[in-house]
Each structure stands twice: as structure tokens, then as C-alpha cells.
N, C-alpha and C positions, 0 to 999 in steps of 0.2 A: 809650269811645273808643280804638280802637288806637294806641299811641304810635309803630307805624312807619306808620301808613297817610299821614300827610302827606308824609313823606319819600320813601315807596312812588310815590305819585301825582306827585312831583316828576320821578321817572324816569321813568314812563308818559307826561308831557306832554313829555318832554325827546325821547323817543324815537317820540312820536308821527310817522305820516308816514313813517318809514323803516324799519318792518319788514314792510309789505307785507302779503301772507297768509300768509308763510313764521313768522310767530311772531305770537300775538294776547294780550290781556291778557281772561282768560274767568274768573280764579278757580280756575281748572283745574291738577292738577299740570304737564302739559304746558306750560305758559304760562311755566314757566323758562327755555324755548326763547328768550326775548325777551333774556333774559340772556345767554345763550350768545351771541347775534348780536351785541348792544351791545357788548361787551366783547371780541369776538374781534380788533378790529386795537390796542386798548391792550395786550391780552395778549402779543401777537406782538412790539410794541414795547419792554414790560418784559424779556421774556425776552431782549434786545438790550443792556440795562443801563441802558436809560432809566428816566425817573421820572416820577411823574406831578406835573403841577402843581396846583394850590389847585383850579381847575374840575374836574379831574380828579378829585382826593380826593372832591371832593362829589358828583360824579356816581357814582364806584365805589361810596361809601357809601348814594345814595340807591337804586341795583342790588342791595347786600345787604339793604337794608330792603325791597325786594321781594321777594328771595327768603323772608325773614323774615316778611311777609304771606303767603305761598303757603303757607308751613307753618302759621302761625297757623289759616289757613282749614283747613289737614287734620286738624289736634287739633281745633279746635271741632266737625266733623262725629265725630270720636270719644267728643265730651263730657266730654274730659278737663277738667282744672282747668288753667288758664293763668293766667299773669303774664309780663307783659312789663316792658322796663327799656329806654329810650331815650335817650342822649345823643348830641348831633353838633355841632358847630360846628368849623370850620378852626382849625387850630394851636392845639388846646387838648389837656387830659389828658384820662383815663377816657372816650375817646369808648368808646359801645358800642351793641350792639342784640342784645340778649340777651332769648332767650324760653327760658321755665322752666315744665314741664309736669310736672304730677300726676297720679296714681290711687291708689287703695288695694290691695292684694289681699285676696282672701278674708278672710285672718286679722287685717285689719285693717291690718297693715303699709305705709308708703308707699311707694311707686314715683316717683322723680323723675328727670326728665331737664331737662339747662340747655345751651343752645347760643349762643355769640356770635356772629351772623353776621358782623359788621363783621369780626374776627379771621378769622374763616375766609375771607372772602372775601380777604384778604391773603395766608392761609398756604397756601389751597389752589386756589382758583379762579384769582385774577390769576398765583399763581407754583404752578403744581401741581408737588407732590415727584414723583420717576422713579418712585417706586411707592408702594403701601400693604400694607406687608408684613403689617399686622393682618388685609387682606382677602384674601392668596393662601392657596389651598387651602380655608379655613373659608368665604368666601364666593365663591368662585369669582373670575373675573377680573371678570366683571358689564360687559361690554361687549354691552347690554341693546337688542332691538328698541325699545323703549319707554321706558328710562330714558337719560340721557346717558350721555358719555364716562367712565372711569375719574375724570378728575381733577374731576368734580362728584359723587362719590359721596358725599362729606360730606354733602350737602344729603338725601339719601335716608334719615338718623336721622330725618327730620320724617315718613318714611311706612314704613321696616321695620326699623331697627334701628338702636343707638346708633352714633353718628359718632365716629371715632377723633378726633377734635377738638373731643368733648363730655364733659359729665359725667354721673352718675347711674347708678343701679342697676336700671335695667328690663330684665329678664330676658331673655336672650340664648337659650336655648332652645337645641336641639340643630342646627337647620337655619337657612339663609337665611332673615332676617326675623323672627327671636328666637321667642316663643312661635308653637303650632300655630295657637291662637285668633288672636293678633295678626297675624299672616299673613294668614290668613283674610279679615279684616277691611280689611287693607291691601289685598288683591287685589281686592277687590268695589268699593273705595273708586279704586280705579287706573279700574276698568271702567266705573263711574260718571263718572268723570273725563273716561275716552276720549268717551264718549257724549254728555257735554255739550259737548267739543271739536269731536265731527263732527255735531251735532246731529243724533245717533241719539236715538231714543226708547229711554227706560230699561226699558220692560217688557216686550220682543220677546225670546223666550226665545231663537230662532236666532241674535238678533245679539249677547246675551250671550255664548251659547255660542263664538262665534266669536271673540269679544274676551277670553274665559277664556284663549283659546289665545295669544293674540296679547300680552296681557298677560305671560302666565308662560309660556315656551314647555315644552312638555311633555317634553322630553328634558333640559331645563335650558339655561341659558345658556352654560354654557363650552363647551357642542358645537355652537353655532349659527352654524358656520363658513358665510359666503355666505348667511346667511339659510336654509339647507338645509333643517333642521328644521321652523322657522314654517311655510316655503313647503309642505314635505310633507304637513302636517296638516290646513293650509287647503284643498290640492287633493284630499286624499285623500277629507276629512269631506264637500265637497261634491260633488265631482265622481266620486268612485271609490264612496264607501260612502255617500253621498247622504243622510248624518245631517241635512244641514241643506239645505234643496233649493235648488235651482241658483238661481232666481230672486232669494233671498234671501243667498244668498251673493256673488252678483255686485252686487246692490245696497250690499253690506256691501263691499263691494272697491272701489266706487266711492266710497262715502263715503271710507275709509279714505285715500286721496288727498288729501283736505284737513287731515290729522294736521299737528299741528307738530312732528311728529318725521321728518326726513330720512329714517330707516331704516325708518319705516311708511309713508311715502309711495313709497320702494323697493321695499318687499316687495309693495304694494297691485299699482303697475305692473307689475312681474315675477311675480305670480301672475297677474292678468288675462290676460298677454301668453299665459301657459302653459293658461289656457283660453280662447284664442282669441279676447280681446275686446280692443280697441283703445280709442285714446282719443276722447271723444266732440264734443272741442270744441278751441280752440287752446292754452287752460288747461291741459288736461288732456294734448296732445302735449309742452308743455314740461317736466311732471313725467316722463312715459316717458322723453324723452331725456335729462332729467336722472338718471334711472336706470341707463338703458345707459350714461352716459357716466362716471358714477360711476366710481371708484378699486377699487370692490369687485367692479365689474360682471362679470369676468373669472372671480372664483371662482365667483358666482353664476348664471353663464350654465352652469355645467356642471350641477348641480343641474336648471335650467329644462330643460333638452334631457331628461334623465332623464326627467322628470315628462311631459313631452309625450311622449316616447316609450311610456310606460305608458299614456298617456290614447289613444292611438291602437291599442291593443288587444297591445301588445306583454307579455310576460311581463317583470314586474319583475327576474328574476334574469340576465336577457339584457341585453347591453349594447347600445347604437345604435353603429351603423356610421358611418364617417365621410360615406358621400354623405347620412345621415338627419341629419347633425351640419350638413352644409352646407346642405340643403335647408330645415331648420326657421329656421336663421339667416337665410335668403335670405326667406323667409315671414315673419319679423318685421320685416328690415331694409323689405322692401316695406309692411308693416302701416302702419309710421311714416311712409315716404315720402310715401304717401297720405292720412295722416291729417290732420284739419283743421289749417290754419296761419294765422298772421296775412297778411292779403292783402300786405302789402309784402314778405314771407318769397319772393314766386313772381315779382315785378317782373323786366321782360327783360334789366335792367341786371347785374343781379347773377349773370349768365349769360353776361354778355360777356366774350370772352376777352382784351379790352383791361383791363376793369375788375376782372377776376380777375388778371392779371398786376400790375398796375398795384397793388393791394390788397397781393400778395404780396412785390414790390418792397419797398413801403412799409412794410410790417411788418419786412422786415430793412433796413432803415434805409440802401439802397444804392443810390439812385434820385438822380440829378443833378435840381437845381430844373429846368432848362431841360427835362428829358426828363418831370420830373414835370406841369410846367406844360402843356405841349404834350397831353400823353395827357389830362388831365383839360378842357382845351379840347377835345379831340376830342371827348370823352364828354360835353359838353357842348350839342355841334352835333348828335352822333348822337340825344340824349335829351332835347331843350330843354323845361326844367321840371323835368326828374326829381329826385326829392327825393334821392336818393343823389348825383346827379352834384352836387347843389348844395351837399350837406353836406362831399362830398369836396374842393371847389374853394373852399369857406367855409374849411377847415382846414387847406390849402395857403395862404392869404393870413394868418390868423390867425398862424399859426408864421413865417411869410415877413415878405415886404417891405410889406403894407398889411393891418395888424391891424384896423384900424377898418372897413373892408369885407370883412374875414373875420368879425368881429363881426356885422356888418349881417347878412350872408346866414346864418349860423348863427342871429341871431335870427329873421329868417324862416322858417328851417329848424324851429325850436322853436315855433315858432305852427300850424306845417302839418304836424306829427309825424303821421305815418299809423300809428302804434303801436311805432315804435322809438325807443331812449333814446339814439341815438349822439350826436343832436345837443346834449342836452341835457349829456352827459357830457365832452363837446368845450368846450363855451360853460362848463360849470360848472369844468373844471379851468382854465380861461382867467382865468376870474373871482376864482377863491383864487389863481393869481400875481399879480393886480393888488391884493390886499388888498380883496377885495369878497366877503369869506367868508360873509354873510349871503344875498346874491343866491345864490351857487355852491351854499349849502345847499339852497335855494328849486328849484333845477333839479334836483337830484337828487333831491330829494323829488319832483318831477313826474316822473322818471324812472320812480320807483316806482310812481306811481300808474298808468303805462302798463303795466309788467309787474310787476305784485303778485307772481307765482310765481317769478320769477327771480332766482336765490341770487345772481348778478354786481351785478344792480341794487341790490339790497337792500345786500348786502357795501360797496359803494361809496357809497351813502347813509349809512350807519352810520359810514365810514370819515372821510366830510366830516365828521361830525357832532363826531367823538371824535378829528381830527383834531389839535385844539389842546390837549388833554388831557394831552399827555407834552412833556417838555423833550428 
């Protein structure tokens, strides 16, 4: 019996229904994204000087147990000797979630590694240090496409190297990843996990070849600004050198859209756009738009245009001019404008000048109540029974003179939702303010079921789940 398992299962039970498709428990390395999403709001609050409640401490311990469980799965695949020790009870001493791993060298000498995931959760994940001096230079900066950002680096001791927060005499080797043999095994296990996460077959050489480049950027992680080098490799191998047949490359990139890692989803979206392929359904459209609206997109857009320039038959040494850049940008914007969308995104009211102006003023908070009511009633007359008009009017009543009528309107809107979670969020916030927290959480979870690929929807559900876990 894995002593981490009960506590890890408690974590999975708590987050079930809140994580959507952005993170999924499947016993792969990539499932650590569940912890990233679940702790996002808690981490933000702790950084402002707040403290965990007893329920928050229990939740954090369960998240640490889940990370430890993923580590156990990884080492078990390697065939190493594993010992685990777990103790967790609120307000007691000596709590720990310790993993001890061992193997023997060829000369018979033992190599050991141990890590306390509960301690690391507090010292590295929830309160990340400003830097990891042990890693700089020696291990690059490690803002990887397939691995978490720098504050989660400690957990990669379970895959590649000794954690700076762990103990042992594991061989460091000359390069990142320890010995060459250890690194080779780690890379193949990450590829296995990636294919399991994406539901890709493990035995298709073309897919594994592409995953090999994605898991380990050929030019090094420290040079991978704006995904340039990974994107260049994929475009070159698929569309220029044709080392991977085009049909396999396109199939692989569409599969990569389902990754639990944001950088991989963005990489797939951007590479598909370079190759002239757009979203095939409304969920994929959302993923493409998320990539285009991501904070790193201005940086990524530069190599995207360069690679498109080369694919259109221009010499790689030449630079695209302003006209080409403009036309390419318009081409991609049009691609996404015409891409499949949820039906509700094309309702006439959303383009009505009155509605647009009202939404803008309401967002700014500078609209008098009388003017607000008059505009909403005008829209209800213009679009009788329109879902957005009813939600807007319900929200106005909810926060104003008649909250009971507003709640009734919003409950009707929740029941008839065309796929947009706005009514769920509005009513959920109202329920939380009234102390009906279980009801509020259920509304947010229902919103996730409507938009399982939307990061804002998932973030709101996780926020509602963890809102009472800090003081």
C-alpha cells in the first residue's frame, strides 16, 4: 500500500469538477498541472502575508501527497527501490511525506535520494524563493515547454536531478539530467507520459520523433525564447525537410492541443497557424485564441512570421517586409474570426451598439442606475427573451433594488444557459456573499462543465474551492 495514496486521493476528490480539461489526473508527469491550478489562489494570498487555515493546511498536505504519488509512479517505472513514510495530522509535530529511493552502482555501492514533499511544498511551491542559485548556469534557467516554471523545479528531482531541497548521493553528471544514462531514461519516460496524456500511440516512430524534440528542445531550454527553437524544429522537420510526413505532423500537433501544459498547447496552436491550419471545433478555437492572447505572444509572433516567410518559398537569410508581416497577421486574424465558435458568441445582441456601450460603461462603473435600467429595459424590448439581456437585467436587480427578482432571473438563465458561464459566475458570487458557499461552488463547477478548456472558468472554480483556506 502506498502511504501517500489516501491523502493524494483526498486531493483528487476535492478538486474533482473544478479542473476541467486543463489538468487531469492520469498518473503522468504532466498531471502535476493539477497542483499548479489548485494552489494558484492560495499562493497569491500567502504572498500578501496571509496564513493558511486548518482546512487550508490539510488541502496543501493532500496536494503535496499527490506530487509525491506522481514521484513514486515515476521511480517505480525505473525499477528503483522505494520506501515511503507519511505522517499527517493537523496541529501535530513531525508531519512529513518522505520518499526514499535507492539503487546500486555497478561496483555495488548504493546511491540514495530522499525528499520530503510536505516540507518542499511550504519552502518551494507555496513560498517560492526569488532564485535557485544552485541551478543558474549549471542547469540553465529551465523555463521549459514541458516542465513547470522555475518555482516548481524542485519536483524535477523525481525525473532528472537532485532537488536542492533533497538529500542523497545521486550522480550529478556533467550536464543537466545527471548521468547520460539517467537522462536518456528520463527523456523516454517523459515521452511515454506525454503520449499517455495525449492518448497518442506509444509505438509510432514519427510521433515519438516529434515528442523527442518537444520534450527536449534541440537547442537548449535557455535559448527557447518565444518558443522559437521548438517551433522552428517542428516546422522544419514537418514542412521543409519532410522527415516526418505532413499528415503525421498535423495529426500530432492537433493532439498536442490537449496537453495539460499551457506552453505545449500554445506551441501547437502557433505551429498549426504557421502551417496554415486552424481550429476544427469551438474548443480548439478557444485554445488558439488563448495562445494569441497569451502574454508571450508578441515575442512568439516574430518567429511565426519568419517561418511562414520561409514556407512561402523565400530564402531563410532574407527578412520579411512590413507588407508581408501585415498581410500574414490579417490572414491569421481572419482564420480565427471564421473559426468554429459556440453559437451564443454570434447572437445579434452582442453586436448591438446599445449593448456594447452599456457593457463598456458598466465595466467602468460610471453609469447612473436610472440610465442603466432604461438601457436594459430597451434591450429586453428589442430582444425579447434574449439570454444575455435577461442575465444583464438580472445582475442589475441582484446588486440593486430587488435582489430576489434578480436571483430568480439568474436562476432561469442558469437553467437555459447556451454554453456561457456568465450567469453561473454572477449567481455564484451572490450566493457566496450570502453565505451559501456550497451552492456557489456548485455553480462554478457547472460553469467548468460548460467551458472545460477556459482558463478563467477553471481559475474561478479553484478560487471558490480554496477561498476559505486562508485567513
